[in-house]
C-alpha positions in Angstrom: -13.9 7.0 -12.3 -13.1 6.2 -15.4 -14.1 2.7 -16.7 -13.0 -0.8 -17.0 -13.1 -1.7 -20.3 -10.1 -4.3 -20.6 -7.1 -5.9 -19.0 -5.4 -3.0 -18.8 -7.9 -1.0 -17.1 -7.7 -3.8 -14.7 -4.1 -3.9 -14.9 -3.3 -0.1 -14.0 -5.7 -0.4 -11.2 -4.1 -2.9 -9.8 -0.7 -1.5 -10.3 -2.7 1.9 -8.8 -3.0 0.3 -5.5 -0.1 -1.1 -5.4 1.8 1.9 -5.7 0.5 4.1 -2.8 0.6 0.1 -0.5 4.3 1.0 -1.3 4.5 4.4 -1.0 2.5 3.9 2.6 5.5 1.2 3.9 7.8 4.7 3.3 6.1 6.5 5.5 5.7 4.3 7.5 9.5 2.5 7.8 10.9 6.1 8.1 9.2 7.6 10.6 9.4 3.7 12.6 12.1 5.0 15.2 11.2 8.5 15.9 9.8 9.4 19.4 7.6 11.9 20.5 7.1 13.7 24.6 2.6 12.8 23.8 0.6 8.8 23.4 -1.8 11.8 21.6 1.3 12.7 18.7 3.3 9.9 18.7 3.8 8.2 14.7 1.2 5.3 14.6 1.4 3.1 11.2 -0.8 4.1 7.4 -1.8 1.4 5.4 -4.4 2.3 2.4 -8.1 0.3 2.2 -9.2 -1.1 -0.6 -12.4 -1.0 -2.5 -13.1 -4.2 -5.7 -14.0 -1.4 -8.3 -16.4 -3.6 -10.9 -17.3 -2.9 -15.0 -20.1 -0.9 -15.6 -21.6 -4.4 -17.6 -19.8 -7.0 -15.9 -22.5 -8.8 -15.4 -21.3 -8.8 -19.9 -17.2 -8.9 -19.0 -16.9 -10.0 -16.0 -14.0 -7.4 -15.0 -13.5 -6.1 -11.5 -10.0 -4.3 -9.9 -9.0 -2.8 -7.6 -8.6 0.8 -6.1 -7.2 2.4 -2.3 -9.8 4.4 -2.2 -8.5 6.0 1.4 -5.3 5.4 3.9 -6.6 5.3 7.7 -3.7 4.9 10.7 -3.5 1.0 11.8 -5.1 1.5 15.7 -1.7 -0.3 17.5 -0.6 2.4 20.7 2.9 4.4 21.0 5.6 2.0 23.3 5.8 4.1 26.2 9.5 3.9 26.9 10.9 5.8 30.2 13.0 6.9 30.1 13.6 10.6 31.6 17.1 11.4 29.4 15.8 11.9 26.7 14.8 15.9 25.4 12.0 15.3 24.3 10.4 13.0 27.9 7.8 14.6 29.1 7.0 15.4 33.1 7.1 11.8 33.8 10.3 11.1 32.5 8.9 8.7 29.3 8.0 8.8 25.2 6.5 7.3 23.2 7.9 5.5 19.8 5.9 5.0 17.0 4.3 2.7 16.5 5.2 0.8 13.5 5.9 -3.0 12.9 9.5 -2.9 11.5 9.1 -6.6 10.6 5.5 -6.3 9.4 6.1 -3.4 6.7 9.5 -5.0 5.3 6.2 -8.2 4.7 4.1 -6.4 3.0 6.9 -4.5 1.2 7.5 -7.6 0.1 4.0 -8.3 -0.8 3.4 -4.8 -2.5 6.0 -5.7 -5.0 6.2 -9.3 -5.7 2.1 -8.2 -6.0 3.4 -5.3 -8.3 5.4 -7.8 -10.3 2.6 -9.7 -11.7 0.9 -7.1 -13.1 3.2 -5.9 -15.0 4.2 -10.0 -15.8 0.1 -10.3 -16.8 0.5 -6.2 -19.2 4.1 -8.0 -20.5 2.4 -10.7 -21.8 -1.2 -9.9 -23.2 2.0 -7.5 -25.4 3.4 -11.1 -26.2 0.4 -12.6 -27.3 -1.3 -8.9 -29.3 2.0 -9.3 -31.4 1.9 -12.9 -31.9 -1.5 -12.6 -33.2 -1.0 -10.4 -35.2 2.3 -11.6 -36.9 -0.3 -14.6 -37.9 -2.2 -12.3 -40.1 0.3 -11.0 -42.2 
């Protein structure tokens, strides 16, 4: 694990975590309309698991950030639909829709996008302040 030394490290890690979050949302939305002939094979939504990462000298610096450390399937059962004419229907005539809530994924996408944009704003503001500080010395 790379050490957290400054605000750029903090924002970089946070942006990376939000990018992972956006990638899982994209995967979930891409598979939202998938159907399967069995509950075991049906697509289940995935979500990243975040973990707080503290700087090695937390008490001195107060620095902490976040990492996406794992991606897990959501504990939601696929929807069972009776559709005997469907080519993927099982012996009883049922298909299983992907266990993805599209509205939830859209909210997740908006939230991750806003968090990513917030971190870009932090880095931009910091760069601007650093440039002002450098120009004050001229």
